[in-house]
N, C-alpha and C positions, 0 to 999 in steps of 0.2 A: 287233335291230329299230330303226326310227327312224320320226319322225314327219314327213311331206311335206305341206306346205301349198300352197294355191293351185289355182285351176280348171286351168290349163293342164298343171300337172305331173299332176294327178290324171287328167286325161283320156288324157296319154300314158303313166302307168303302166298305166292300163287296156289301152290300145292294144298296148302293147309285151309285156305280160305276162312281163317279165323277172323281177319281184319277187312275192313272196308278200303278198298283203293280208290283214292280220288282221282289221281293221275299220275303219269311216268315222266320222268325226264332222261332222256338217252341221249348218249352222245354216239352219231352215227359212225358205224364201223362195218367192215365187212367179216368180221369175226362170226363164226358158227355159232356160238353160244348166244352172241347178242341178237343174231338173226332168229335164234329160237324162242329167246324172251320177247322179242318183238312180236313173234307170231302167236304166242300164249297170251300177251297183252291185249291183242288185236281180238283174240276169239274171247277173252273176258270183257271186251267192250270198254276197254280201260282207255281213257286219252291219253294219246303220247305226244309229248313235247320233245323235238329234237333240238338240243342246246349245246353250247360250247362247254369246254371243261370248266371254265370260269364259273359259270352259273352252277354248275354241279359241285363245285367246291364251295361257293356261298351257301348252297343249300344244306350241303352235309356238314360243313364244317372241318373237312379234311380231304387231302388228295386220294385217300384210299377208296374212292368212291366205285372204282372199276367200270366207270362209264355209264353207271345207273342210279339213279334216285327215285325212290318210290314215296309220294305223299299218302300216307295211310293213317287209319285210325289209331288210337293208343292202345297199348297192349291189353288183351280182356283177362285180367285176373280172375282166377277160379275160387270159388267159395270153399273154406277148408272142410267143412262139414261134408261136403260132396266128395271129399278125397278118402274118406275114412271106411270106404269098401274096398279099397286096393290093397295089396299085399307087399307094397315096397313106398316108403316115404322117405324123402330126403331132405334133411333140416340143414340150412345153413345158417350158422351162428358167427357173428362177426366177421363175414367177408364183407371186405369194404372196397374193395378194388374191381372196377368194372371188367377189366381184363381176365382176372381171376374168376369172376362171377360167369362171365361168358364160356370161358374153357370148361368150366365144371358143368354147366348146363350140356355144352356138347357131349361130354363124357357120359353124363346122365340119360342122355337119349339112346347113347350106343350100348349101355348097359343095363337097360330096362328101367330105370328109376323115372318113371315118367309122371310123378306128382313131386314137386319140388317147393318147399317151405321156405319163404324168407322172411326174417324178422322185419316187423313193421317199421322200426327205425334202426338206423346203422347199417342197412345193406341197400345198395343202389337199386334204382327203380330198372325196368328193362328197357334202359335206354338204346339208342340206336346202335352205339358202340358195342353194347352187350350182345345185341342181336347178330352184329358182325363176326364178332370174335367166336360166337356159337354157331357160325356158318348156317345161320337161319333155325337151328334146333329149338330154339325158344317157341317157334311156331307150332310145333308137335307135342309140347309138353302141357301140362296143367301145373299152372305157377300160381302161387298164392304168396300174397302180402297183407296179412290181415291182422295177425297176432304178435306178440314178443314170444321170443324163443321158449321161453319157462311154459308159456301158456298152450303151445304147441305140444310140448313134451306131456304136460298134465292131461290132456285131452286123449293123446295117443295112448297113454297108459290105461287110461279109464276103457279105451277100446279095445284092449288086449294087445296092443302092439309090443314087441320086445325092442327096447331102445338099446341102440349100440351107439357108443361114442368112439370116434376114431381121434386117438392122442398119442403122441409119441412116448408118454409115460405110462400107457395102459399095460395091464398086467395080463389081460385075455389074449388068447391066440385064436386065429380062424378055426382051428382044429376044435377047439372047445365048442365054439359056437356051432360048427358042423355037426357036432354030436347030438345036439338037441333039436337042430334043424326048425328053428321057428318059423310058424307060418306067416306072421305078419311082423314086418322089420321096419323100425325108424332108425336111419343112419342118420348120425349127427357130425357134421364136420365144422371145424372152426377155422378161423383165419391164421396168417401168419403172425401178424403183430400182437393178436388177442386171440387165444384159444377159446375152447368151448367153455362156456360159464360153470362156475362150480356146482351151482344148483342142479344143472343137468347131469355133470357127472356123478353128483351123489344119487340122483335118481335112476340113471342108467344101469341096466341089469349087467352089461358088458363094457368094459373100457378096452378097446382093441388097438393093439399096436402090430407093426409088422417087421421083421428083421431087416437090419440096413448093414450092410457090409462095407460101405465106402467111410472116408474120413470125414466127410461133411456130415454135419449131426441132424440136419433136416432137410425135407422136400420142400418146393414151392405148393402152396396151398391146392392147387388145380391138380398138381401131379399127384399128390397124396391122395387127394380125393378120388382121381382115376383108379390109383391102385386098391382103395376101399371098396369102392364100386365093384371093382372087377372081383374082388375076394368074396363079397357077400352075393354075386351074381352067379359064381360058380359053385355055391354050397348045394 
């Protein structure tokens, strides 16, 4: 079990129904969204505890709880093999920062990458902080944390996926990829301190970059990921 905090995550956990909700801890206010959340919890027959903010801080470990903490079951990861029928896979290689992970997951849900692959080691679990930064998008995605990044790529290639790596040194353009219009895509995104591994770059059919017009030579990993997913989603 874990403690999930924040209004958006609470609403999305209730909406997705992926997790068991053991009980809720709320700070009583007259705000409309809190009243709506309380009503939904009652409908779901979830035990509600009205507590002061100190209790919420102790449970969540942060002041950013927004007046709500849910005691829920751990995140239900998805088996990789069950994802191999989809047309879009997002593989995150060397994404070590939970904040970046949450932001990328939020963009993935928006741009239709509903199957997200996390390396078994070196990538954060779906912690409560990741759920919060994702605004609860984690609850609407299939997320796998089963294999190392290289193994995901090998299996995807065997199943006919076109592997596209996003890298600032990439030589391919979105226009090139759009011409072939691949049916099944695995998009691979690396971290800021450590980019996509060389094995994956060597195996990829395309290493994609996009034009930059400013003086700063790189983007935050989550912003770059959002741009990459947008480009793929509009092909």
